[in-house]
C-alpha positions in Angstrom: 64.1 131.4 111.0 66.8 130.7 108.5 66.0 130.1 104.9 66.8 126.5 103.7 67.6 125.5 100.1 66.5 122.1 99.0 68.8 119.6 97.4 70.4 120.5 94.1 69.5 118.3 91.1 71.3 115.1 91.4 72.3 113.3 88.2 74.0 110.0 88.9 77.3 109.3 87.0 79.1 105.9 86.7 81.7 105.1 89.4 84.5 105.2 86.8 83.6 108.7 85.7 83.6 109.9 89.3 87.0 108.4 89.8 88.2 110.2 86.5 86.8 113.5 87.7 88.8 113.3 90.9 91.9 112.2 89.1 91.7 115.2 86.8 91.9 117.7 89.7 94.4 115.9 91.9 97.7 117.8 92.4 100.8 116.2 93.7 102.0 117.4 97.1 105.4 118.9 97.9 108.3 116.9 99.1 110.3 116.6 102.3 113.5 114.9 103.4 113.4 112.3 106.2 115.7 109.8 107.8 115.6 106.3 106.4 114.5 104.8 109.7 111.3 106.9 109.5 110.5 106.0 105.9 108.3 102.9 106.2 105.1 103.4 104.2 106.2 106.7 102.7 106.1 107.4 99.0 109.5 108.0 97.3 109.7 111.3 95.5 112.5 110.5 93.1 114.2 107.6 91.4 117.1 106.1 93.4 120.1 104.4 91.9 122.8 102.0 93.1 125.8 104.0 94.3 128.2 101.0 93.9 128.0 97.4 92.7 126.8 94.5 94.9 128.9 92.6 95.6 131.5 95.3 95.5 134.3 92.7 95.6 134.7 89.1 94.4 133.5 86.9 97.3 132.6 83.5 98.5 128.8 82.8 98.9 129.4 79.8 101.1 131.7 78.5 103.9 134.3 76.4 102.1 137.8 76.6 100.6 139.1 79.0 97.9 141.2 77.2 95.4 142.8 77.6 91.9 140.4 75.4 89.8 143.4 74.1 87.7 144.6 72.2 90.8 141.5 69.9 90.6 141.8 69.0 86.9 143.0 65.5 87.6 140.4 64.7 90.3 138.0 62.0 89.5 136.2 59.1 91.0 138.8 56.8 92.4 141.6 59.4 92.1 141.5 62.2 94.6 143.7 65.3 94.7 145.0 66.8 97.9 145.4 70.6 98.4 147.3 72.0 101.4 145.3 74.4 103.6 147.7 77.4 104.0 145.4 80.0 105.7 142.0 81.3 106.6 140.1 84.3 105.5 137.1 85.6 107.6 136.2 86.9 111.0 139.4 87.4 113.0 141.7 85.7 110.6 143.0 87.5 107.5 145.3 85.7 105.1 146.8 88.1 102.6 149.1 85.9 100.5 148.6 84.5 97.0 147.3 81.0 96.6 149.5 78.8 94.5 148.7 75.6 92.6 148.1 72.8 95.1 147.0 75.1 97.9 143.7 76.1 99.5 142.5 78.8 101.9 139.5 78.4 104.2 136.9 81.0 103.6 133.6 82.1 105.3 130.4 83.2 103.7 131.0 86.7 102.3 134.8 86.5 102.6 136.8 88.2 99.8 138.3 85.7 97.4 142.0 85.5 98.0 144.5 86.3 95.3 145.2 83.3 93.1 141.9 81.6 93.7 139.2 81.5 91.1 136.7 79.0 92.6 135.3 77.8 96.0 134.5 74.2 97.0 131.9 74.1 99.7 132.8 72.6 103.2 130.6 69.6 102.8 132.2 68.7 99.5 135.8 68.7 100.8 137.2 66.2 103.3 139.9 67.5 105.6 142.9 65.2 105.9 145.6 65.7 108.5 149.2 64.8 107.9 152.1 65.5 110.3 152.2 69.3 110.8 149.9 70.0 107.9 146.2 69.9 106.8 144.9 69.1 103.4 141.5 68.9 101.7 140.7 65.9 99.6 138.8 66.6 96.4 137.3 63.9 94.3 136.0 65.8 91.3 137.1 68.7 89.1 136.0 72.2 90.1 135.3 74.6 87.3 136.6 78.1 87.1 134.2 80.6 88.8 132.3 77.8 90.6 130.7 79.1 93.8 132.1 82.6 93.4 130.0 85.8 93.5 131.3 88.2 91.0 131.4 92.0 91.3 128.0 93.5 90.4 126.5 90.0 90.1 123.5 91.1 92.3 123.2 94.8 91.4 125.3 96.8 89.0 126.6 100.3 89.8 124.1 103.1 88.7 121.3 100.5 88.3 117.8 101.8 89.0 116.9 100.6 92.5 113.5 102.1 93.3 111.2 104.1 91.1 109.6 107.4 92.1 106.1 106.8 93.5 107.0 103.5 95.2 105.7 102.9 98.7 108.7 102.0 100.9 108.5 98.6 102.6 111.1 96.8 104.8 112.8 95.1 101.8 113.2 98.3 99.9 114.5 100.1 103.1 117.1 97.3 103.5 118.3 97.8 100.0 118.5 101.6 100.4 120.5 101.1 103.6 122.9 98.8 101.7 123.7 101.7 99.5 124.1 104.3 102.3 120.9 106.2 101.7 120.7 107.8 105.2 118.2 110.5 104.2 115.7 110.2 101.4 113.2 112.5 99.7 109.5 111.5 100.0 106.2 113.2 99.2 104.8 114.8 102.4 101.8 113.1 103.9 98.5 114.8 102.9 96.8 116.5 105.8 93.2 115.3 105.8 90.5 117.2 107.8 87.6 115.0 109.0 84.3 116.7 110.0 81.1 114.9 111.0 77.8 116.6 110.1 74.5 116.1 111.8 72.4 117.0 114.8 72.0 113.4 116.1 75.6 112.6 116.9 77.0 111.9 120.4 80.7 112.0 121.3 82.2 108.7 122.5 82.5 109.8 126.1 78.8 111.0 126.4 76.0 108.7 127.6 74.0 107.7 124.6 70.6 109.5 124.4 67.4 108.4 122.8 67.4 109.3 119.1 71.1 109.8 118.8 74.0 107.7 117.6 77.7 107.8 118.5 80.0 109.5 116.0 81.7 106.3 114.9 82.4 107.5 111.3 85.0 109.9 112.3 87.1 107.3 114.0 86.6 104.9 111.1 87.8 107.5 108.6 90.8 108.3 110.8 91.7 104.6 110.7 91.2 104.4 106.9 93.5 107.4 106.5 96.1 105.8 108.7 95.9 102.6 106.7 96.9 104.6 103.7 99.7 106.5 105.5 97.8 109.8 105.4 97.8 112.5 108.2 94.2 112.6 109.4 92.9 115.3 111.8 89.6 115.2 113.7 87.9 118.6 113.4 84.9 117.6 115.3 81.2 118.1 114.3 79.0 120.6 112.6 75.4 120.9 113.5 72.3 122.8 112.2 73.8 126.3 112.1 74.6 126.6 108.4 76.7 129.8 108.7 78.9 128.3 111.4 79.3 125.1 109.4 80.4 127.1 106.3 82.9 129.1 108.4 84.3 125.9 110.0 84.8 124.1 106.7 86.4 127.2 105.2 88.9 127.3 108.1 89.6 123.6 107.9 90.3 124.0 104.1 93.0 126.6 105.0 94.7 124.1 107.2 94.5 120.9 105.2 94.9 119.4 101.7 91.6 117.5 101.7 88.4 117.9 103.7 86.2 114.9 104.2 82.7 115.3 105.7 80.5 112.5 106.7 76.7 113.0 107.1 74.6 116.0 106.2 74.2 115.0 102.6 71.1 112.8 102.6 68.4 113.4 100.0 65.8 115.6 101.6 65.3 118.9 103.5 68.2 118.4 105.8 70.8 118.4 103.0 73.2 121.3 103.5 76.4 120.2 101.7 75.4 121.5 98.2 74.7 124.9 99.7 78.0 124.8 101.6 79.8 124.0 98.3 78.1 127.0 96.7 78.8 129.4 99.5 82.4 128.4 99.5 82.7 129.0 95.7 83.7 125.4 95.1 83.3 123.7 91.8 81.1 120.6 92.2 82.5 117.6 90.5 79.6 115.3 91.2 76.9 114.8 93.8 75.5 111.4 92.9 77.0 108.1 91.7 75.2 105.1 90.2 76.3 102.7 92.9 75.1 101.2 96.2 75.9 101.9 98.9 77.1 105.5 98.9 75.1 106.8 95.9 75.0 110.3 97.4 78.8 110.7 97.7 79.8 114.1 96.5 83.0 116.0 95.7 84.0 119.5 94.9 87.3 121.5 94.4 88.3 125.0 95.4 91.8 126.5 95.2 93.3 123.0 94.5 91.8 121.7 97.7 89.4 118.8 97.6 86.1 118.5 99.5 84.7 115.0 99.6 81.2 114.5 101.1 80.5 111.0 102.3 77.3 109.5 103.6 76.5 109.4 107.3 75.6 105.7 107.1 78.6 103.7 108.2 78.8 101.2 105.4 78.2 103.8 102.7 80.8 106.1 104.3 83.3 103.3 104.4 82.8 102.3 100.7 82.8 106.0 99.6 86.2 106.6 101.2 87.8 103.5 99.7 86.5 104.0 96.2 87.1 107.8 95.9 89.1 109.4 98.7 91.7 106.7 99.0 92.8 106.7 95.3 92.7 110.5 94.8 94.8 111.1 97.9 97.2 108.4 96.8 97.5 110.2 93.5 98.4 113.4 95.5 101.2 111.4 97.1 102.5 110.5 93.7 101.9 106.8 94.1 102.2 104.8 90.9 99.5 102.4 91.8 96.7 104.4 93.6 93.8 102.1 93.0 92.6 99.1 95.0 93.8 95.8 93.6 91.1 93.8 91.8 90.9 90.1 91.4 88.2 87.4 91.0 86.9 85.0 93.6 84.3 82.3 93.8 81.1 83.4 95.6 80.7 81.2 98.6 77.0 82.0 99.3 74.0 83.0 97.3 73.4 86.7 96.9 69.8 86.9 95.5 69.4 90.7 95.7 69.0 92.4 92.3 71.5 95.2 91.5 70.0 97.9 89.4 73.2 99.9 89.8 76.8 98.7 90.5 76.8 97.3 94.0 79.8 97.1 96.4 79.1 94.4 99.0 81.3 94.3 102.0 83.0 90.9 101.7 85.2 88.4 103.5 87.9 86.7 101.5 89.1 83.2 102.4 91.4 80.6 100.7 90.8 76.9 100.2 92.7 74.4 98.0 94.5 77.2 96.2 91.3 79.0 95.3 89.9 82.4 96.5 86.4 82.5 97.9 84.4 85.4 99.1 81.1 85.9 100.9 79.2 88.9 102.3 80.6 89.9 105.7 77.2 90.9 107.0 73.8 92.3 106.0 73.9 94.4 102.9 72.4 97.6 104.4 74.3 100.9 104.3 73.3 101.8 107.9 74.6 98.6 109.5 78.1 98.7 111.0 78.1 95.0 111.5 79.1 94.3 107.9 82.4 96.1 108.5 83.5 93.9 111.4 85.1 91.2 109.2 85.2 93.0 105.9 88.5 92.8 104.0 87.1 93.3 100.5 84.3 94.6 98.3 82.3 92.2 96.2 81.6 94.1 92.9 78.2 93.1 91.5 77.5 94.7 88.1 74.5 96.8 87.3 71.5 95.1 85.8 72.1 91.7 87.4 69.3 89.8 89.2 71.4 88.2 91.8 74.3 85.7 92.0 74.3 82.1 93.1 77.0 80.4 95.1 79.9 79.2 92.8 79.6 82.3 90.6 82.9 84.1 89.7 82.8 87.7 90.9 85.1 90.7 90.8 86.6 91.5 94.2 88.5 94.6 95.5 91.2 93.7 98.1 91.1 96.4 100.8 94.1 95.2 102.7 96.4 94.8 99.7 99.5 97.0 99.8 100.5 96.8 96.2 97.6 98.6 94.6 96.7 98.9 90.9 97.6 101.4 88.2 94.1 101.7 86.8 90.6 101.5 88.2 89.6 98.5 86.1 
């Protein structure tokens, strides 16, 4: 019969302190070079600059007619001026002469401004008049020099900073980088996250559900949470009640990954093996209890610059623990400049009468009405209930020491689906 060690002393620390402890041991990962078309959602590893100005030539921003502005100086209401159309620039037509006073050249959007022209009058502002063998445009007002002309570097100047290191690449940024010919870019490699489920009561998805067991849903939830953050998750299966085997498995997974996340096996009581596993591995425990609900028994340790994060086996507590602790620290490893979940305020749509002796993170559902943000609990506030996750897109943050909140109260909310992030926890 194997000897079992009871749970180590657990002294709860504030959520912010737990976040700070993780931030203090996070190490940025190495870089890799990838093709631009594979870069969506990746984190830029270095600043990128404009390799040339945009526009790189003086051009027309509209369909219209390029003219010398001085040719319109006498145009006014009741007295039109007529400019002869001497050519077309754009598409298949290229006019390469020099415009003289009293002349105009038809241009398309994006066409280079012909020599001799210093302004453009839009098509809808110019009336075409045909005379025998010639075409003219009629102009009824003066056109100023530079009117409707995009100057070199007007949009972006050469050597201007385009994208900062630590930025998550989105379609707009990728378009900008393509504009400047960035075919390959350097990004932080994706962190490899090993996920292990702990417990003797877990069934695999393909197995018939037996009495007293639950299906291993947390592993698939964590994989999805990792994917949402553009990480590289790997399912390393389950560990049961053979402690030596569990220690060996976690040690092997540590050798293959950057972060190991376990779910289950850390509940308060005789069946808690994670503290002993940390000790056997020689890991430094950062914390093993947090003053929060759900997920108070979330733990973390570090060994050889590798992180171990122990999450609850209860679905809601596991979900919250990942978002509050694993998500930001792994984003820090990616070098993201805004690793934390964006926080805002919303109007509580329904009463929440339950007291909060510690900070509570209630799974919430955000909605919008008349320009205002509303939030309500997305299900029952119990850590073992997966139903609260079905429609959850936020966490309602209820401060410690409160005795409940009534509908209409203004509450802090963490936006789980937000892509921008926040530079600080608060």
